[in-house]
FIFIZA-527871 format. One record per residue: x, y, z of N, C-alpha, C, O in turn; residue in three letters. Coordinates in steps of 0.05 Angstrom, whole numbers, plus 5000, padded with zeros to 4 digits. Example, Ala and Ser with C-alpha at 12.3 -4.5 7.8 and 13.67 -1.06 7.14 Angstrom:
REM residues 2
526448865156524649105156526449345156528549345169Ala;525749555142527349795143525850015157526850235161Ser;
//
This chain:
REM residues 411
888856904250887757134264889057164292889456964306Met;889757414300890657464326888257444346886157564341Ile;888557314366886357274386886057524404887857584420Glu;883857664401883557914415883557874447884858024462Lys;882057674455881757634484884457564496885157664517Asp;885957394483888657324492890557544494892057574513Ala;890257714473892057964472891458144497893158224512Leu;888758184499887858374521888858264548889958414565Val;888258004553889057894579892057904583892957954606Asn;893557854563896457884565897258154573898858194592Arg;896158354559896858644565895958704593897458834608Phe;893658624601892858694629894658574650895158684671Leu;895558344644897358194662900058334667901458304687Ser;900758504645903158634645903058914659904858984674Tyr;900959054652900659344661900059354691900659554703Val;898859134702898359134731900759084748900559074773Thr;903059044735905559014750906959264749907559364728Ile;907659384772909059634775912059614766913659474778Asp;912759754745915559734736916960004732918660034714Thr;916160204748917260454743920260444749921260314767Gln;921760584732924660624734925360854750923661024756Ser;927860884758928761094777931361204767933461074769Asp;931261464757933661574746935861634766938161684758Glu;935161624793937161674813938561414824940361424840Asn;937561204813938960944821941260874803941260954779Ser;943160744813945560664797945560384789947260294773Leu;943660224798943359944792941859894764940560074753Ser;942159664753940759584729939459314734940959114739Thr;936859294733934959504728935059704752935959634774Pro;934159944746934360144767932460124790932760264810Ser;930459944788928759884811928359584813928259444793Thr;928259494836927959184839925259084830924958854824Ser;923259264829920559164821920459094792918658944783Lys;922259214776922359134747922858834744921958714724Gln;924158714762924858424761922158264761922058044750Trp;920158374774917458224775916358154746915557924740Asp;916458354730915658304702917858174685917258014667Leu;920358234690922558114674922357824678922457684658Ala;922157724702922157434707919757294696919857074686Asn;917457444697915057344684915357304655914557104645Lys;916457504642916857494613918757264605918257114586Leu;920957244620922857024614921456744617921756574599His;919856704638918656454641916556404618916156184608Gln;915256634610913056594589914456514562913356354547Glu;916856634557918156554533919056254534918956114513Leu;919856164557920655874559918255704556918355484543Leu;915955784568913455644567912455634538911155444530Asp;913155824522912355854494913955664476913255624452Met;916055534488917855374474920255484462921455354445Gly;920955724469923455854460925555774480926055914500Leu;926755564475928455434495930855574502931955534524Ser;931855754484934255904489933756174504935456344507Asp;931156204513930456454527932256494550932756314566Ala;933456744552935356804574934757084586933657264573Ser;935657104612935457344625938057394640938857224655Ile;939457614636942157654647941957804674939757884683Asp;944157844686944257974713943258254713942658374734Glu;943058374690942058664689939158664677938058884670Asn;937858434675934958424668934358444638932158494631Gly;936358404621935958394591935158124584936457934592Tyr;932858094569931657864562932057824531931558004516Ile;932857584524933157524495932157244490932257064508Met;931057204466930156934458930056914428930257124415Ala;929856674417929856624389927556464380926956254392Thr;926256554359924356394345925756284320926656454303Leu;926156024317927755924294926455964268924055984265Pro;928155964248927156004220925455754211925955524219Ser;923555824194921855614182922355584151920955434137Thr;924355724141924955724111927755614106929555644122Thr;927955494083930555414074932155624060934555584054Ser;930855854056932156084043934056214060933756194084Ala;935956354051937856504068936656774073936256944055Ile;935956814097934457044107935857194130936657064150Val;936157444128937457574151935957544177933457534177Pro;937357524201936057514227935057774234936557974232Thr;932457794242931258054248930358044278929557834288Ile;930658274292929858304320927458474325926858654309Gly;926058424346923958594355924358644384924758454400Phe;924258904392925158984419923059174433921859344419Ile;922659144458920859314472922059334501923659174509Ala;921259544516922159584543919759534562917459594556His;920659424586918459364605918259564629916459534644Tyr;920159744631919759954652917760164642917260204618Asp;916660314662914860544657916160784669917860764687Thr;915361024659916561264667916361324696914361254708Thr;918361464708918161554736916661814737916361924759Pro;915761924714914362184715911562174726910562374734Asp;910361944727907661914738907361644750908561454740Phe;905761614771905661364785904561134767902661154752Thr;905860914773905060654759904260444780904060204775Gly;903760534804902960354826899960314827898460514825Thr;899160064829896259994830894660084805892560214807Asn;895860014782894560074757891959914756892059674761Val;889760054751887159914748885859994722884360184721Asn;886459834701885559914674882359884672881159724685Pro;881360044655878560054648878359964619880060044603Leu;876359794612876059694585873259824574871059774584Ile;873659974554871360134541870659984514872060014494Ile;868459824514867759694491866159874472864560044481Glu;866559844447865059994427864860294434862660404437Asn;867160414436867360694444865360864427865260834402Tyr;863961044440861761194427862661474418861061624408Asp;865161544423866061804413865562024433866162254427Gly;864561964457863862164477865962154500867761994499Lys;865562344519867362344543867362074557865361934558Asp;869662004567869961754583870661864612872562014617Ile;868761784630869261834658871161634670870461414676Val;873661714674875561534685875461504715876061294726Leu;874561724728874261714757872261914766872762154766Asn;869861824773867662014779868162154805867262384808Ala;869462024825869862144851871762384848871462584862Asp;873862344829875862554827875262734803876862914798Leu;873062694789872162844766874362854745875063064735Asp;875562624739877462584717876262464693875262234693Ile;876262614671874962534646876862544622878262744617Val;876762334609878262324582876362414561874362284554Leu;876962634549874962764531876162814504878362914502Ser;874662754483875662834455875763124452877063224433Pro;874563284469874863564468877763644475878763854466Gly;879063484491881863534498883763374482885963464476Asp;882863134474884662934458882962844434881562644435Phe;883163004413881362944389882262684375880762574359Asp;884662574382885362304369883362084376882961884362Asp;882062124398880061934408877961874386876961644384Leu;877262084371874962044352875561844329873761724317Leu;878161814324878761604302878361324312878461134296Gln;877861284337877361014348874660954356874160764370Tyr;872661114346869961064353869160784342869860694320Glu;867760654359866860374353868960164361868259924360Gly;871360234370873360054378873460004408872060134423Gln;875159824416875559764444877859924455880059904443Thr;877460074475879560234487880260134514878460074530Leu;882860114521883760074548884760324559886560444547Ile;883860414582884660684594885560634623885460414633Thr;886260844635887060854663884460884680882260904668Thr;884660894706882360974722882761264732881261364749Asp;884661394720885161684726887061734747887661974751Gly;888061534761889861564784892761484778894561544794Thr;893161344755895861244749896261274718894361344704Thr;898661224709898961184681897960904675897260754693Leu;897860824648897060564640899360384637899260154646Leu;901560474623903760294618903860184591905460004585Gly;902160284572902360194544905060254531905960134512Ala;906360444544909160524537910960374557911460494578Asp;911960124553911660004527910759714531911659524518Asp;908859674549907859414554905959334529905559094524Lys;904859524515903459454490905459324470904859134457Ala;907959444468909859334450910759054459911358894441Gly;910959004484911858744494909458544487910058324478Ile;907058624491904658454485904558374455904058154448Thr;905058574439904958514410907158334401906658154385Glu;909558364411911758174405911257894413911757704399Ile;910157874438909557624449907357474433907557234428Met;905257624426903057504410903957434383903057224373Glu;905657604371906557534343908357284344908157114326Ala;910057264364911757014366909956784370910356574357Val;907856804388906056574392904656494366904256254360Lys;903856714351902256654327904056514305903156334291Tyr;906556614303908456484284909156194291909256014275Leu;909556164318910155894327907855694323908355464317Lys;905455784327902955614322902255594292900555434285Asn;903555744276902955724246905555694231906455874217Asn;906855464234909555414221909455424192911555444179Pro;906955404179906855434150907455694139907755724115Gln;907655904157908456174148911556174150912756144170Ile;912556214126915656214124916756474135915756684129Glu;918756454150920156684162923056594168923656364172His;924756784169927456744180927656724209925656734223Gly;929956714219930456724248929656994260930557204251Thr;928056984281926957214295928157224323928057024338Ile;929257464330930357494356928657694371927857904361Arg;928057624396926457804415928157914436929657774449Val;927758174442929158304464927558474481926158644471Gly;927658444507926258624526928158754544929858614555Phe;927959014549929759154563928759314587926459394587Thr;930459364607929559544630930359834624931959894606Pro;929360004639930360294643930560464617932060654615Asp;928960404598928960574573927960844580928861044568Glu;926160874599924861124605926761314618926261554618Glu;929061224629930961404640933461414623935561494633Ile;933261324598935361364578937561154580939661184567Gly;937060934595939160734598938460464588939760274595Arg;936260444572935260184563937160024546936959784546Gly;938960154531940760014514943559994524945259864512Ala;944060134548946760164557948359894561950759884557His;946759674569948059424574946959214555947258974560Lys;945859304534944759104513947058984498948759124487Phe;947158724497949258574482948658534454947458334446Asp;949258734437948558714408949858464394948558354377Val;952158394401953458154390951857904396951257734379Asp;951157884421949657654433946857644417945957434410Lys;945757874413942957894401943157784372941557624363Phe;945257864358946057724333943857784310943557624293Gly;942558014310940758074289942158264269943858424276Ala;941358244244942358444223941258714229942558914227Ala;938558714235937458964244934958894263934258654266Trp;933759094273931559054291929559274290930059474277Ala;927259234304925159434306924259464333923459264345Tyr;924359714345922959744371919959784366919159954349Thr;918359644381915459684381914659884404913559804424Met;915360134398915160324419913960604410914160814424Asp;912660584387911460834377908660884388907760724404Gly;907361084381904861154390902561064372902160824369Ser;901161234359898661174345899160984320901360964309Gln;897060854313897160654292898360784267897561004259Ile;900260634254901560734230904160864234905560904214Gly;904760944257907461084261909760904255910060674264Glu;911461034238914060904230916161114231916161304216Leu;918161064248920161294254922761184252923360964261Glu;924661364238927461284236929261534243931761524239Phe;928061734253929661954265928562044291926062034295Glu;930262144307929362224335931062454343932862544329Asn;930362564367931862784379934762694385935362464392Phe;936562904382938962884399938262974428936663154431Asn;939362844446938362904473940662924494942662784493Ala;940263104513942063134535940663214560938463334559Ala;941763154582940663214609942563434621944963434617Gly;941363614634942863844644942363894674940063864682Val;944263954689943964054716945264334719947664364713Lys;943764514728944764784733945064824762942964824776Val;947464864773947864884802948165194807949865324794Phe;946565304824946765594831947365624860945865534877Val;949565754865950465794894949466054904949366254889Lys;948766064930947966314943949666354969951666214974Gly;948666534983949766575010947666635031946266835030Lys;947366455050945166495069946166655093948266605105Ser;944566865100945167045123942467095136940367105123Val;942567125162940167195177938767415161939867625155His;936067365156934567575140934567855152934368055139Pro;934667845180934568105192936968285188936868525191Gly;939268155182941768295179943068225151945568215149Tyr;941368185130942268085105943068305084944268245063Ala;942468545091942968755070945968755062947768775079Lys;946268745035948968745025950568495028952868485020Gly;949268295040950768035047949667795035951067615025Lys;946967785038945567535027945567524997945267724983Met;946067274987945667224959943666994957944266764965Ile;941367054946939166864946939366694920938866804899Asn;940166444923940466284897937866244881937866204857Ser;935666264896933066214882932566434863931566394841Ile;933166684872932766914853934466894829933666944806Tyr;936966814834939066794811937966574792937966614768Ile;937066354804935966144787933466234771933066144748Ala;931966404782929566514768930566694744929466674722Gln;932566844747933866994727934766814704934466874681Asp;935966594711936866414691934666284675934866264650Phe;932666204689930266094676928866294657928066224635Ile;928566544667927266744650928766834628927666954609Asn;931466774628933166874606933166674582934266734561Ser;932166454585932066254562929466324545927566444555Leu;929566244520927466304502924966164511924865924513Pro;922866324517920266224529918766054510917365874519Arg;918966094485917465954465918865704456917665544441Leu;921365654465922865414457922665224480924665134492Glu;920065144486919564954506917764744495916664784474Thr;917264504508915564284497912764394488911664314468Pro;911664564506908864624500908464824478906264894472Glu;910764924466910665124444911965014419912265174401His;912764774418914364654396913064404384911564274398Thr;913464334359912664094347914364014324916164154316Ser;913863784312915363684289918363664296919063514314Asp;919963814281922863784283923964034300926364084300Arg;922164174313923064404330924264294357923064124370Glu;926464404365927664304389926764474414925164654411Gly;927764424436926964574461928764544484930464364485Phe;928364724503929564694530927164624548924964744545Phe;927564434565925264344582926264354611928064194618His;925164534628925664534655923964334669921564374671Leu;925064104680923363894691923863844720922763654731Asn;925364014733925763984762927164214774928964324762Gly;926364284798927564504815927764414843925764334855Ile;930164434855930264394885931964624896933864704882Thr;931464734918933364934927932465094953930265064963Gly;934165244961933665444982935565684977936765724956Asp;935865854998937466094993940466004987941666134970Val;941565805000944365734997944865594969946865644956Glu;943065434960943665294933940865224921939065124934Gln;940765264895938565164879939765004855941865074844Thr;938364784849939064624827936864614807934564544814Val;937464674782935364664761936164424743938464394735Leu;934064264737934464024719932964074693930564124692Glu;934564064672933464114644933863864629935563704636Tyr;932463834607933163664584933163854560931564034558Ile;935063794542935063954516934863744494935963524495Ile;933363824473932663644451932863804425932064034424Arg;933863674404933763784377934363564357936163404362Asp;932963564334933463364314936163444299937563264291His;936663684296938963784280941463794299941363934320Asp;943663654294945963634311947163914316948163974338Ser;947164074296948364354299946764514319947864644337Gly;944064504316942264644334942664534363942764674382His;942964264364943264134390945864254404945664324428Phe;948164264390950464374402950164674409951464764428Glu;948564814393948165084398946565144424946865344438Ala;944864944430943264974454944964944479944565084499Arg;946964754477948664734498950364994503950865084526Lys;951165094481952565354483951065584495952065764509Glu;948565584488946665794500946765774531946865984545Val;946565534541946565504571949265584581949365724601Leu;951465504570954065574581954365884580955066014600His;953765994557953966304555952266454576953166664587Asn;949866354580948166484599949266464627949166654642Leu;950466244635951866224661954166414663954566544683Ala;955666444642957966634642956866924646957767074663Val;954766984630953667244633952667314660953267534671Glu;951067124673950067194700952467204721952367374739Ile;954267034718956567044736958067314733958967414753Asn;958367414710959567664704958067894718959268084729Ser;955467874717953768084730954368114760954468334771Gln;954767884772955167874801958167884809958867914832Tyr;959967854789962667834794963567594811965567604825Gly;961867394810962467154827961766904810960166924791Leu;963066684815962366434801959966294816960366104832Glu;957666384810955266294824953866054810952565884822Leu;954266054784952865854767954965674754956965754743Ile;954365394757955965214742954065014729951864954739Ser;954864894705953064734691954464464683956764454674Ile;952864254687953663984680951663874657949263864660Glu;952963804635951363704613952263424606954663364604Ile;950263244603950862964595949262884572946762884574Lys;950562814549949162704527947662454533948762294549Asp;945262404523943862174528943461994505943761754507Gln;942662104482942661954456942662134433942262384436Tyr;942962014409943262194386941262084363940261864364Phe;940862264343938962214323939961964307942161954296Asn;938261764306939061514292938861524261939461334247Met;937961754250937561774223940061714206940061584185Arg;942261814217944861774202945761484200947361404183Glu;944561324219945361034217943260864202943860644193Lys;940860974200938760834187938860884155938360704139Ile;939461134148939361214119941061024101940360984078Glu;943360914110944760734093943460464089944160324071Pro;941560404105940060144104936960184103935460064117Val;936160364085933460454084931660224078929260234084Met;932560014066930859794060929459674084927359554081His;930559704108929259604130926659774138924759674149Ile;926960034131924460204135922460134114920060104120Val;923360094089921560024067920059764074917659734069Asp;921559574086920359314093917959364111915759264107Leu;918459524133916359574152914059714138911759644142Ala;914659904121912560054108910859864089908459874088Glu;912159684076910759494058908959314075906659244067Asp;910059234099908559054117906059184127903859064128Ala;906159454134903759594141901759624120899359584126Met;902559684095900659704073899459434067897159414061Arg;900959224070899958954063897658884083895958724074Ala;897558984107895358914126893359154128891659154146Ile;893559344110891459564110891959784129890059924137Gly;894459834137895160064154896760264138898660184124Val;895960514139897260714124899760824142899360924164Lys;902160794131904460874146904461184151903761344134Pro;905361244176905661534182908561564189909361514212Leu;910061654170913061674174913461964185912762164172Ile;914661974209915062244221917462214241918061984250Lys;918662424248920762424269919562374296917362454302Pro;921162234312920462184341921062434356923362524354Ile;919262544371919662754390920462634417919162674437Arg;922562494416923562344440925662164431926962214411Gly;925961934445928061734438926961464445925061434460Gly;928361274434927560984441930160834444932360934438Thr;929960594454932460414455933660414428936060394426Asp;932060424407933160394380935060604373936960554357Gly;934760844382936561054376939360994385941261034371Ser;939560894409942260814421943360564408945660534402Gln;941460374402942260114390943360164362945260034354Leu;942160354348943160414321945960504321947460434303Ser;946760664341949560754344951360524355953760544354Phe;950160324365951760094375952159874353953359664357Met;951059934330951359734309948859584301948959424282Gly;946659634314944059484307942159704298940959834314Leu;941959744270939959924260937159854270936359614268Pro;935660064279933259974294931160194292930860364310Cys;929660194269927360384268925160324288925160114301Pro;923260504292921060474312918460454298917860604279Asn;916860264308914160214297912060264320912660234343Ile;909660324311907660404329906860164349906759934340Phe;906460234373905260024391902260074396900859894404Ala;901460324390898560384390897460564410895160654407Gly;898960634431898060784452897961084447899061184427Gly;896661244465896561524463896861634492896261504512His;897761894493897962034519899661904539898961904562Asn;901961804530903661664548904661824571904862064569Phe;905361704593906761834617904661994633905462174647His;902061934632900162074648897561924652897261704642Gly;895662054666893261934674891361894652889461754655Arg;891762024629889962024607890961834584889961834562Phe;892861674592893961474573891761264566890161184583Glu;891661184541889860984531890960834506892660944492Tyr;890060604501890760464476888360314465886960174480Val;887860344439885860194426886759904421888959864411Pro;885159704427885859434425886359364395888059194389Val;884859484377885159424349887759514339888859384321Glu;888859734349891559824342893559624351895559574336Ser;893259514373895259304384895059054366897058934360Met;892758984357892458754339893958814313895458644303Ile;893559044302894859134278897859134281899259044262Lys;898859224303901759224308902858944309905058884300Ala;901158764320902158484322902258364293904158224286Thr;900158424277900258344249902458464234903458324216Glu;903458694239905658824225908058644231909558584213Val;908558574255910858404262910958144246912958064234Ile;908558014246908257764230908857804201910357644189Val;907758024189908158074162910958154155911958074134Lys;912358304172915258364168916858114167918658074150Ile;916257934185917657674186917257524160919057394149Ala;914757524150914057384125915357514100916357374083Glu;915157794099916257924076919257924073920357944051Leu;920557904097923457894097924657654082926857664072Ala;923057444079923957214063924257264033925557114019Thr;923057494025922857563996924857783988925157863965Lys;926457864010928358074003930757973985932458133978Leu;
//
């Protein structure tokens, strides 16, 4: 049995450490505070008896749980990231524990009138009677992906304490900077040495994912001309207005709040500017590679059109690919998805196979030669004040890891 109290205490010890990443930093990890948790994890692996546990100069942590079987079994990896998103504060996380959830509103912060309600988040109702860990309404929680780290650590501890469970060699990997798209950039696949791996970075219980968005980051630079407003007629070019034209010319319903499943989108997630220059920051996402490339073309064509209207080169665009749909790398080795599905069914979890509306380290790792589907970590409402995780889902995720290790001996 997975020890509930030990799992909860481990999770709480992780989420109360601030590990936000920073997309504007060039270092790895992108923030020095990520080292606080990285060093803790490294020491915990050593204390657990994984003597080869290592942490490199970029904060990548690896360790090995040796095989307990004489059978020839592929080496399998389990990976999670320890940074949290820069989209919402992760400073001074103060988790609340809701025992025996009654299906009603949860007051996260009475003073600020912040309420986690099944009226807004109906997924809550499937966890009635369970133990929930929530935020206090002022920060994110960090279950993305400290729940995944907790589950891997508890699974390794369980397997180590129960050597009668036969399993092959298990590799553990923890990474920085996943939330800014750089989690796998310096991951040493050869050193990791696994035939395949799983990221424990999904959401609700049962999620099993082997396809994700193709993703790119976009910066739109809009130039203007600043002139004293009292004498600006026929001279001033206000970059903010031109930027507004650009924004309004994109399909309004092809945005995150209007799309689901495999539908792609343009997402405006940042604006800075004045009369002289405005910069728009977008991300573009699509599961279909053809549609993904078409979205890039839409942006370029729109810039050309607006420039032609003014007869000036006022708009320029910079697009950087971030990651690609891992499905093409997973389909040739679908037995690794089948194995995870069998493990879930074996412990009473119904697999929910669906595309990721995002990306994980696994998407990049799959293209680096390490096929890497994604398994649920259990949390909901990531990246915001309404994030929560059911403890029972974390226990089940831990059991899935153990069962995958066990079933792999029978491949």
